[in-house]
N, C-alpha and C positions, 0 to 999 in steps of 0.2 A: 305760147309766145313769150320770149324773154326780152325784157327791156334792158337798156344800158343807162349810162350816166348822161346822155345827150338829150337836148331838147327841152329841158325844164327851166325853172326860174329860181332855183335855190342858189344862195351865195355860198362861197367856200366856207368850211370844207365839205359842204354837202352838194357841191356844184355837179350837174345842175338839176338832173331829173330824179332827185331823191324821192322815194315813195314811202320811206319809213317814218312813222310818227314816234314820238317819245324818245328821240335820240339827240334832241337839241336844236333841230331845224325849226324854223318858224312854222307854226301850224297852217298859216294861210299859204305858204309856199308849197307845203306838202299837199294840201288840198288842190291847189292849182296844178301841180304835177300829175296828180291822180286824174284830175279832169281832163288834162291834155292827152294823157294816155288813153283814157276811155274814148275821147273824141276820135283819136287816130284809129282805134280799133272798132269804132262804131258799136260800142257795147253799153251805151246808156249811161245812167248816173252811177258813178263808182261807189256811192254810199250804199247802194243795193248789192254790191258784190260781197263775196265771202272773204273777209279779211280775218287774220288770226293774230293773236298775241303769242308769239312764238317763245317757248320756254325751254327748249332743248329736251322736251319730254317725248312721250310716245302716244299721247292722246290723239284720237282721230274723231272728227265731228262730222255729222251730216250737214252739208253746206246749206241746204234749204232751211234747216232749223235755226241757223244763226245769221244768215245773210241779212243785212239791213237792220239788225236788231239793236243798234247802238254800239256799245262797248264790245269789241271782239272777244271771243272766248280764248282762254288759255289752252292752246292746242298747237300741234306741229304737223298736222295733216288733215285733209278734208276730202270727203267723197260726195258724189251726187249722181243720180240718174235723171236729173232735171235738165232738159235741154235749154241752152241759152244763159245759164247761170254762171258767171265768171268766178273761179276759185283762184286765190292768190297766195303765194308764199314769197317772202322777201329774204334776200341774202346779201352778204358781202364777203363771202369766202365759202360758206357752208354750201352743201349740195342741194340744188332745187331739182326735184324729180317729178316729172309728169307720168301718170299711169293711166292706161285706158284698156278697156275690154270692149265688147261689141256694143254695149248700151249704157255704159257708165264711165266716169272718169274720176281721177283723184289727183291731188297734189300733196307733196311732202317736203318738209324742210328737214334736211338730214345733216346736222353738225355731228361732230365726233361723239358727243354723249348720246345723241339719238341713234346713231349707227351702233354704238355699243349696246344700247338697251332695246333696240328692235323696232324703231319707228317705221322703217320701210316694211318689215314683215307685218306689223300691225296694219298699215295702210293697205297692203295687198289683201290681207285677210278680210278687211272691212269692204274693200271693193268687190271682192268675189261674193260677199254676202248679199249684195244688191245688183250685181251684174252677171252676165253670162259671157262665155267664150274665153279664149286665152288672154292673159294680161301682158301687155307690152309697156316698156318703159323708155323714157328719154331723160338723159341727164344733161342739165344746163351748165352754164359757166360756174366754176368753183375753183378753189385753190388746188394746185397740183403739187406733187411731192418735191419737185425741185426747189419750191419756195415755202415748204411747210415743215419746218423743223419741229420735232415732236418729242416730248419727254419720254425717257426710257420706260418708266413705270406704266404710263398710260398706253404706250405703244405695245408693251407686252400684253396688256389686257385686250387690246384690239386684236392682236395676233391670235391670242388664246381663243377668242370668240369667232373670228372670221377667217383665220388662216394666214399663213406666212406671206401670201401675195399682197397683203396690205402694208407690209413693211418695205420702205424704200430708203433712198438717200437724197439729201438735198444737193444743190449745185455747189455747196461748200463741203460736201461729204460728211454731213452730220445725219443722225437718225431722222427719218421723215415718215409721215403717214401718207399713204397713197389713197386719197379720198375717192377718186373714181373706181379704184380696185375694190375699196371697201363697199361702195354702193353696189357693184356687180356681185360681190360675194354675199352681201345681205339679201339681195334679190334672188340669188341662186338658192338660198335656203328655203325659199317659198316657190321655187320652180318657175321663176320668171327669168327666161333665158334670152329674150329679145330685148336688148338694151342698146339703144342708140345714144351716142355721146357727141355733143357739139364740139367737145375737145377745145375749150377755152379756159385758160388759167386766169382767174380774176386778178391775182397778184401780178401777173406779167402783162396784163392788158390795160392800157390807158383808157380804154373805152368803158371799163367796169370799175365799180366800187370794190375796194379790198380793205378790210379791217387789218389784216395781217400786214399789209404794206403801208397803210396810211394812218392807222389808229382811228381817230375820230373821223368818220366818213358817212356817206349815205347808204342807201340800200336799193338794189335793183330788184325787179319782180319777175316771177313766173306767173303767167295767167293762162288758165286752162278752161276751155268751154266745150261742153258736149254739143255737137251739132244736132240740129232738129231733124 
């Protein structure tokens, strides 16, 4: 499930359903937004969910080991084979990716540094270590190349690692990174070929938070739960 910016209580520039803490929003507003989301999803107390302190790295944690433990761990992906335990990543342009096999699930936060360094490959490898069956992926709302101008040097590094298909052009004809293409390329490196895409550009959508568009802003969430 992907949230958007609607339905919460946060004031501008975090209006309204910001789920991200530590970015300047009032802690009480963030807590209420998380409570409202949990209530809507009928998933219990969000303090018991697996939240992460995302650092654009490649660390993958076992969700059941950190959920409800107070301060979230520094990590950008989580996996579990425990049914009913919500896993969350937060984004405002980076790629939120849900992964699933027959008996386990994972979430990953894939910004360009994570894509460059292999966060998706690490998440898939960890998921396969606890699950069985083919891995499938879904890519949620993220920035698209038309609105993601990207520096030439870092773009060359991404191309060298993931292939020429990740290079694109913006709508003003400047170099761009194609994040959805980079996600597909990274997953392809670990033989994940079933990748569904909700095909929403955060920067182009008024329903979503976008750091690239707005600067100081909130975070929407991807919530993944393994069915019992």
